[in-house]
KEKE-3310 file (N, C-alpha, C; in steps of 0.2 Angstrom, whole numbers, plus 5000, padded with zeros to 4 digits):
npx = (5055:5060:5063:5051:5045:5056:5057:5044:5046:5054:5047:5036:5043:5050:5038:5031:5043:5048:5035:5033:5046:5045:5033:5038:5047:5041:5034:5042:5048:5044:5055:5065:5061:5066:5079:5076:5069:5080:5085:5077:5077:5090:5089:5079:5088:5096:5085:5083:5093:5096:5084:5087:5099:5094:5087:5091:5093:5089:5088:5085:5092:5091:5078:5073:5082:5075:5062:5067:5070:5060:5051:5060:5058:5046:5043:5049:5040:5027:5035:5037:5022:5016:5024:5021:5024:5022:5007:4992:4984:4974:4974:4964:4951:4937:4924:4910:4896:4898:4895:4893:4900:4905:4912:4920:4929:4933:4941:4948:4957:4965:4974:4980:4994:5001:4995:5000:5014:5013:5009:5022:5031:5029:5030:5043:5047:5043:5054:5066:5067:5066:5072:5077:5073:5069:5054:5051:5053:5045:5031:5028:5030:5018:5008:5010:5005:4990:4985:4984:4977:4965:4963:4964:4949:4939:4941:4936:4925:4917:4922:4923:4935:4945:4959:4963:4974:4984:4987:4998:4999:5001:4992:4982:4967:4965:4956:4944:4940:4937:4926:4914:4908:4898:4902:4905:4899:4912:4921:4920:4922:4935:4941:4940:4947:4959:4962:4961:4971:4981:4982:4983:4995:5004:5001:5010:5021:5023:5021:5027:5035:5042:5057:5071:5072:5060:5053:5054:5054:5039:5033:5037:5030:5016:5017:5014:5004:4995:4997:4991:4978:4975:4977:4965:4957:4959:4951:4937:4936:4934:4944:4955:4968:4979:4985:4997:5007:5006:5015:5025:5020:5019:5015:5004:4996:4991:4978:4965:4953:4934:4923:4909:4895:4896:4905:4914:4912:4899:4894:4885:4888:4883:4868:4872:4883:4895:4903:4920:4934:4941:4955:4965:4979)
npy = (5058:5049:5053:5050:5037:5030:5035:5028:5017:5012:5013:5007:4994:4994:4995:4983:4975:4978:4975:4961:4957:4959:4951:4938:4939:4939:4928:4919:4908:4913:4916:4922:4933:4942:4947:4950:4961:4969:4972:4980:4991:4994:4999:5008:5017:5020:5025:5038:5046:5047:5053:5065:5069:5073:5082:5094:5092:5095:5088:5074:5063:5068:5065:5052:5047:5052:5048:5032:5032:5035:5027:5015:5020:5017:5005:4999:5004:4994:4981:4982:4979:4966:4958:4956:4966:4979:4982:4983:4987:4979:4962:4952:4943:4953:4959:4946:4949:4964:4980:4996:5010:5003:4993:4999:5005:4994:4989:4998:4999:4986:4991:5002:5006:5004:5014:5025:5026:5027:5040:5046:5042:5053:5064:5062:5062:5075:5083:5079:5082:5096:5105:5108:5112:5100:5089:5077:5067:5069:5070:5055:5050:5053:5052:5038:5035:5041:5033:5020:5021:5026:5011:5003:5008:5007:4993:4991:4995:4988:4976:4968:4959:4955:4953:4944:4931:4938:4941:4935:4920:4925:4937:4933:4938:4949:4947:4947:4960:4964:4966:4959:4964:4969:4984:4999:5016:5025:5019:5022:5038:5034:5031:5039:5052:5046:5044:5058:5064:5058:5061:5075:5073:5069:5081:5090:5084:5082:5095:5109:5117:5111:5105:5094:5087:5087:5083:5069:5068:5071:5061:5050:5050:5051:5038:5031:5036:5029:5016:5013:5017:5007:4997:4998:4995:4981:4978:4976:4970:4954:4946:4940:4952:4947:4938:4944:4940:4930:4919:4920:4918:4907:4889:4887:4898:4899:4894:4900:4896:4905:4908:4909:4919:4930:4941:4939:4950:4953:4960:4959:4950:4954:4945:4947:4947:4938:4924:4925:4919:4904:4901:4910:4918)
npz = (4874:4882:4894:4900:4897:4904:4918:4921:4918:4928:4941:4939:4942:4954:4960:4959:4961:4974:4982:4978:4988:4999:5001:5000:5009:5022:5021:5027:5039:5054:5064:5055:5055:5063:5058:5045:5051:5054:5043:5036:5044:5043:5029:5031:5036:5027:5018:5023:5025:5013:5007:5013:5008:4993:4993:4988:4975:4959:4949:4936:4943:4957:4959:4955:4967:4977:4978:4977:4989:4998:4997:5002:5014:5017:5015:5028:5036:5031:5034:5046:5050:5043:5050:5060:5071:5075:5073:5081:5096:5099:5095:5093:5085:5075:5087:5088:5077:5078:5071:5064:5076:5085:5077:5070:5078:5084:5074:5072:5083:5081:5071:5076:5080:5069:5060:5069:5067:5051:5052:5060:5052:5041:5049:5052:5038:5032:5040:5036:5023:5020:5019:5006:4988:4983:4981:4979:4986:4999:4994:4988:4999:5006:4996:4997:5009:5006:4999:5003:5016:5010:5002:5015:5020:5010:5010:5024:5022:5011:4997:4981:4981:4994:4995:5006:5006:5006:5016:5031:5041:5057:5056:5053:5059:5056:5044:5049:5051:5036:5025:5013:4998:4983:4978:4987:4996:4995:4986:4970:4973:4977:4966:4957:4962:4962:4949:4945:4951:4945:4932:4931:4939:4928:4919:4922:4922:4907:4903:4892:4898:4908:4916:4915:4926:4934:4924:4927:4940:4939:4933:4938:4949:4946:4939:4949:4957:4946:4949:4961:4957:4951:4960:4967:4957:4956:4966:4964:4950:4940:4945:4960:4966:4970:4960:4953:4961:4963:4963:4970:4985:5000:4998:5005:5005:4994:4991:5000:5007:5006:5018:5023:5019:5027:5037:5053:5060:5056:5044:5032:5015:5000:4988:4977:4973:4963:4969:4975:4965:4967:4967:4976:4977)
capx = (5048:5062:5061:5042:5046:5062:5052:5038:5046:5059:5042:5035:5050:5052:5032:5033:5048:5046:5030:5037:5053:5040:5029:5044:5052:5035:5032:5047:5048:5044:5061:5068:5058:5072:5084:5070:5068:5086:5088:5072:5079:5095:5085:5075:5092:5098:5080:5081:5097:5097:5081:5091:5103:5093:5082:5094:5096:5082:5089:5083:5095:5088:5069:5075:5084:5070:5056:5068:5072:5054:5050:5061:5057:5037:5045:5050:5031:5025:5037:5035:5015:5015:5029:5018:5028:5018:4999:4989:4983:4969:4975:4958:4947:4931:4917:4904:4889:4898:4893:4893:4904:4909:4916:4925:4932:4940:4946:4957:4961:4967:4981:4984:5003:5002:4994:5003:5019:5013:5010:5029:5034:5027:5032:5050:5049:5043:5059:5072:5065:5062:5081:5079:5068:5066:5049:5049:5050:5038:5025:5030:5028:5012:5004:5008:4999:4985:4984:4984:4971:4960:4962:4959:4944:4936:4940:4932:4917:4917:4925:4923:4940:4950:4965:4964:4977:4991:4990:5002:4995:4999:4988:4973:4965:4961:4952:4938:4937:4935:4917:4912:4901:4901:4903:4903:4899:4918:4925:4919:4929:4943:4946:4939:4951:4966:4962:4962:4976:4987:4980:4986:5004:5006:4999:5014:5026:5022:5021:5034:5040:5044:5063:5070:5072:5052:5048:5055:5049:5032:5033:5038:5024:5008:5015:5013:4996:4992:4995:4985:4972:4976:4977:4957:4951:4958:4944:4931:4937:4932:4949:4961:4973:4984:4986:5001:5013:5004:5024:5031:5017:5020:5008:5000:4990:4987:4970:4963:4946:4929:4918:4899:4891:4893:4911:4914:4908:4892:4893:4884:4888:4879:4869:4871:4889:4897:4908:4926:4939:4943:4960:4965:4986)
capy = (5052:5045:5055:5048:5032:5026:5034:5024:5008:5011:5015:4999:4988:4996:4995:4977:4971:4979:4970:4955:4954:4960:4945:4933:4937:4938:4920:4914:4905:4917:4916:4924:4942:4947:4946:4954:4967:4972:4972:4984:4995:4998:5002:5013:5022:5024:5027:5045:5049:5049:5058:5071:5072:5073:5087:5100:5090:5094:5085:5069:5061:5070:5065:5046:5046:5053:5043:5025:5033:5036:5018:5013:5022:5015:4997:5000:5003:4987:4976:4981:4977:4962:4953:4958:4969:4985:4981:4988:4985:4973:4956:4948:4945:4957:4955:4945:4954:4971:4983:5003:5013:4998:4988:5005:5006:4988:4990:5005:4998:4983:4994:5008:5005:5004:5021:5030:5023:5031:5048:5047:5042:5058:5069:5062:5063:5081:5086:5078:5085:5102:5113:5108:5113:5094:5089:5070:5059:5068:5069:5050:5047:5056:5048:5030:5035:5041:5026:5014:5024:5022:5003:5001:5012:5003:4985:4989:4994:4980:4976:4960:4956:4958:4953:4940:4928:4940:4942:4928:4918:4929:4941:4930:4939:4957:4948:4947:4965:4965:4965:4957:4969:4970:4991:5002:5022:5027:5016:5028:5044:5036:5029:5046:5056:5044:5048:5065:5066:5054:5066:5081:5075:5069:5085:5093:5080:5083:5102:5108:5122:5107:5104:5086:5085:5091:5077:5063:5068:5071:5055:5044:5052:5048:5032:5028:5036:5025:5009:5015:5017:5000:4992:5000:4992:4974:4977:4974:4966:4946:4940:4943:4955:4943:4936:4947:4940:4923:4912:4922:4917:4900:4886:4886:4904:4900:4894:4900:4896:4909:4907:4909:4926:4934:4939:4940:4956:4952:4962:4954:4951:4956:4941:4948:4948:4931:4923:4927:4912:4899:4898:4914:4917)
capz = (4876:4887:4902:4904:4899:4909:4926:4922:4920:4935:4946:4939:4945:4959:4965:4959:4965:4979:4984:4980:4990:5007:5002:5002:5017:5027:5020:5028:5047:5059:5067:5052:5055:5067:5052:5042:5054:5055:5036:5035:5047:5038:5024:5033:5038:5019:5014:5027:5022:5004:5007:5016:5003:4988:4994:4984:4968:4955:4943:4936:4948:4964:4957:4956:4973:4982:4974:4979:4996:5000:4994:5007:5023:5019:5019:5036:5040:5028:5035:5054:5051:5041:5052:5067:5077:5074:5072:5086:5105:5099:5093:5092:5079:5079:5091:5082:5077:5079:5069:5065:5076:5088:5074:5067:5084:5086:5067:5071:5089:5076:5068:5077:5080:5062:5058:5070:5064:5046:5054:5063:5047:5039:5052:5048:5030:5032:5041:5033:5017:5024:5018:4999:4985:4978:4986:4977:4991:5003:4989:4987:5005:5006:4991:4998:5014:5007:4993:5007:5019:5004:5002:5021:5022:5006:5011:5027:5019:5007:4991:4980:4982:4999:4997:5011:5006:5005:5024:5035:5048:5062:5053:5051:5063:5055:5042:5052:5049:5031:5022:5004:4996:4977:4978:4992:4993:4996:4980:4964:4975:4979:4958:4952:4965:4959:4941:4943:4953:4939:4927:4935:4938:4918:4914:4926:4920:4901:4901:4887:4901:4913:4913:4915:4933:4935:4918:4928:4946:4941:4929:4945:4954:4940:4938:4958:4958:4942:4951:4968:4956:4948:4965:4968:4951:4959:4971:4960:4945:4943:4949:4962:4965:4972:4954:4952:4966:4967:4963:4977:4989:5001:4993:5010:5007:4987:4989:5006:5006:5009:5021:5021:5017:5032:5041:5057:5062:5055:5038:5026:5007:4995:4987:4971:4971:4960:4974:4971:4962:4975:4969:4979:4978)
cpx = (5052:5063:5054:5044:5050:5059:5047:5040:5051:5054:5038:5038:5049:5044:5031:5036:5047:5040:5030:5039:5048:5036:5034:5046:5045:5033:5039:5045:5048:5049:5063:5066:5062:5075:5080:5069:5072:5087:5084:5075:5087:5096:5082:5082:5094:5094:5081:5088:5099:5090:5084:5097:5102:5090:5085:5096:5090:5082:5086:5087:5092:5081:5068:5076:5079:5066:5058:5068:5065:5052:5052:5060:5050:5040:5045:5044:5029:5027:5036:5028:5015:5019:5025:5022:5024:5011:4994:4987:4979:4972:4969:4954:4941:4925:4911:4899:4893:4898:4892:4901:4909:4913:4921:4930:4935:4943:4951:4961:4967:4975:4983:4989:5003:5001:4997:5012:5019:5014:5018:5031:5035:5029:5040:5052:5049:5050:5064:5073:5062:5069:5081:5073:5064:5061:5045:5048:5046:5033:5024:5025:5021:5007:5006:5002:4992:4982:4982:4978:4965:4958:4961:4952:4939:4937:4937:4926:4914:4919:4922:4929:4945:4956:4970:4969:4984:4994:4993:4996:4994:4994:4980:4969:4960:4958:4946:4935:4935:4928:4918:4907:4906:4902:4901:4904:4906:4923:4925:4924:4933:4944:4946:4946:4959:4968:4964:4970:4983:4987:4984:4993:5006:5005:5006:5018:5028:5023:5030:5037:5043:5049:5064:5069:5062:5048:5046:5052:5043:5029:5033:5030:5018:5010:5013:5005:4991:4990:4994:4980:4970:4974:4970:4954:4952:4954:4940:4930:4936:4937:4955:4966:4980:4988:4995:5006:5010:5010:5024:5028:5019:5011:5003:4994:4990:4982:4968:4955:4940:4924:4912:4901:4891:4901:4910:4910:4901:4890:4892:4885:4883:4877:4871:4880:4892:4903:4913:4929:4940:4952:4963:4974:4988)
cpy = (5047:5046:5053:5041:5027:5027:5030:5019:5007:5011:5008:4993:4988:4993:4987:4972:4972:4977:4965:4952:4955:4951:4938:4930:4937:4930:4915:4911:4913:4921:4920:4932:4945:4950:4953:4962:4974:4974:4979:4991:5000:5001:5007:5019:5027:5027:5036:5049:5052:5054:5067:5074:5075:5077:5094:5100:5091:5091:5079:5065:5061:5067:5057:5042:5048:5049:5036:5026:5033:5030:5014:5014:5019:5008:4995:4999:4997:4981:4975:4979:4971:4957:4953:4962:4977:4984:4986:4982:4976:4969:4951:4950:4952:4954:4951:4949:4960:4975:4992:5006:5007:4994:4992:5004:5001:4987:4994:5002:4990:4984:5000:5009:5007:5009:5025:5030:5027:5038:5049:5047:5049:5065:5069:5064:5071:5085:5084:5081:5094:5107:5112:5110:5105:5090:5081:5065:5061:5067:5063:5048:5047:5054:5041:5030:5037:5035:5021:5015:5021:5016:5002:5004:5007:4996:4984:4990:4991:4981:4970:4957:4959:4956:4948:4936:4933:4942:4937:4927:4921:4932:4940:4932:4946:4955:4948:4953:4969:4963:4964:4960:4969:4978:4994:5011:5025:5024:5020:5034:5041:5035:5036:5051:5054:5045:5054:5068:5062:5060:5074:5080:5072:5076:5090:5090:5082:5092:5105:5113:5117:5105:5097:5083:5086:5084:5071:5063:5067:5062:5047:5044:5050:5042:5027:5029:5030:5017:5009:5014:5009:4996:4992:4995:4987:4973:4974:4971:4957:4943:4943:4946:4951:4939:4940:4946:4932:4916:4915:4919:4909:4895:4886:4893:4905:4898:4893:4899:4901:4905:4907:4918:4930:4936:4939:4945:4957:4958:4958:4955:4951:4950:4941:4947:4940:4931:4922:4920:4910:4898:4907:4912:4921)
cpz = (4881:4896:4905:4904:4904:4918:4926:4924:4927:4940:4946:4943:4952:4964:4965:4961:4973:4985:4985:4984:4996:5006:5004:5008:5023:5025:5023:5036:5049:5063:5064:5053:5059:5060:5046:5042:5052:5048:5034:5040:5046:5033:5024:5033:5032:5018:5018:5026:5014:5003:5007:5011:4996:4986:4989:4979:4965:4950:4942:4942:4956:4963:4959:4964:4978:4983:4978:4988:5001:5001:5002:5013:5021:5017:5022:5038:5038:5033:5043:5054:5050:5046:5058:5072:5076:5071:5076:5091:5104:5095:5092:5086:5080:5081:5087:5084:5078:5072:5071:5069:5083:5085:5071:5072:5084:5077:5069:5077:5086:5073:5069:5077:5073:5060:5063:5069:5057:5048:5057:5057:5041:5041:5051:5043:5029:5035:5039:5025:5017:5021:5012:4995:4981:4984:4984:4980:4996:4998:4988:4992:5007:5002:4994:5006:5014:5003:4998:5014:5015:5002:5009:5022:5017:5007:5019:5027:5016:5002:4989:4981:4988:5000:5001:5011:5005:5013:5028:5041:5054:5063:5052:5054:5061:5048:5042:5052:5043:5029:5015:5002:4987:4978:4986:4992:4993:4991:4973:4968:4977:4970:4956:4955:4962:4954:4941:4945:4947:4934:4928:4933:4930:4916:4915:4923:4912:4898:4897:4893:4906:4910:4916:4923:4937:4931:4925:4935:4944:4936:4934:4949:4952:4939:4945:4960:4952:4945:4957:4964:4953:4954:4967:4963:4955:4962:4969:4955:4946:4943:4954:4960:4966:4968:4952:4956:4967:4966:4969:4984:4992:4998:4997:5007:4997:4987:4996:5002:5008:5011:5021:5020:5022:5036:5048:5063:5062:5048:5033:5018:5005:4990:4980:4968:4969:4967:4970:4970:4969:4975:4971:4980:4985)
residu = (UNK:UNK:UNK:UNK:UNK:UNK:UNK:UNK:UNK:UNK:UNK:UNK:UNK:UNK:UNK:UNK:UNK:UNK:UNK:UNK:UNK:UNK:UNK:UNK:UNK:UNK:UNK:UNK:UNK:UNK:UNK:UNK:UNK:UNK:UNK:UNK:UNK:UNK:UNK:UNK:UNK:UNK:UNK:UNK:UNK:UNK:UNK:UNK:UNK:UNK:UNK:UNK:UNK:UNK:UNK:UNK:UNK:UNK:UNK:UNK:UNK:UNK:UNK:UNK:UNK:UNK:UNK:UNK:UNK:UNK:UNK:UNK:UNK:UNK:UNK:UNK:UNK:UNK:UNK:UNK:UNK:UNK:UNK:UNK:UNK:UNK:UNK:UNK:UNK:UNK:UNK:UNK:UNK:UNK:UNK:UNK:UNK:UNK:UNK:UNK:UNK:UNK:UNK:UNK:UNK:UNK:UNK:UNK:UNK:UNK:UNK:UNK:UNK:UNK:UNK:UNK:UNK:UNK:UNK:UNK:UNK:UNK:UNK:UNK:UNK:UNK:UNK:UNK:UNK:UNK:UNK:UNK:UNK:UNK:UNK:UNK:UNK:UNK:UNK:UNK:UNK:UNK:UNK:UNK:UNK:UNK:UNK:UNK:UNK:UNK:UNK:UNK:UNK:UNK:UNK:UNK:UNK:UNK:UNK:UNK:UNK:UNK:UNK:UNK:UNK:UNK:UNK:UNK:UNK:UNK:UNK:UNK:UNK:UNK:UNK:UNK:UNK:UNK:UNK:UNK:UNK:UNK:UNK:UNK:UNK:UNK:UNK:UNK:UNK:UNK:UNK:UNK:UNK:UNK:UNK:UNK:UNK:UNK:UNK:UNK:UNK:UNK:UNK:UNK:UNK:UNK:UNK:UNK:UNK:UNK:UNK:UNK:UNK:UNK:UNK:UNK:UNK:UNK:UNK:UNK:UNK:UNK:UNK:UNK:UNK:UNK:UNK:UNK:UNK:UNK:UNK:UNK:UNK:UNK:UNK:UNK:UNK:UNK:UNK:UNK:UNK:UNK:UNK:UNK:UNK:UNK:UNK:UNK:UNK:UNK:UNK:UNK:UNK:UNK:UNK:UNK:UNK:UNK:UNK:UNK:UNK:UNK:UNK:UNK:UNK:UNK:UNK:UNK:UNK:UNK:UNK:UNK:UNK:UNK:UNK:UNK:UNK:UNK:UNK:UNK:UNK)
# end
């Protein structure tokens, strides 16, 4: 039981606490961002070194180290995006009335450098983990990348809760690429795939033949998959996902008003969707 409970608790604390720390730093004055980036870059170096050093350690310690270091690498990508350093060549709202392919192309241009940073991160993580049997770090990073891509596509296609109050003021234009709808065709597939992945990882972690390192590593991965499903579920639940971090956000971002039922790209909100709660976090 301990080999499953402790990794799940560790993954939860790292996921929630890491997200909260980034939100706090991103809520500071913009002149502090250089120090945030310096700190994130130092942690990036620690993460890459830790990933490289943990590849030959297949025990529980190696699983914890690889999982943590992969998240440190991912944190650098998140920090560079939320501080506005790596976003995309387009830094304006979506063109009014844009639909279909023009809207998608504009949305990609708004986050292109961020997406390329993720691809570069995957390549680097593959290289530093190629020498040993411990693949927990690589799988952690790949799961984070896939879950984030799924979340972006669902928000682009339309969900009930967009999490727009998590965006800092200097990225507010990105909200214009979101669509508010009750549901989109991709969403059920995303949730089913996430649940299936979680179940498969739990099966490996709980298998009688799994050693301590495998049980720990796959419990960490299963927990991460479960959090990804939870984040997707928050997109359609009748309360905002930001509630988990509301007390960490600046006061000015705790009650962002929602405009009318049409986003700037012309995506109409379905009229059967109840208006989201006014107290956004």
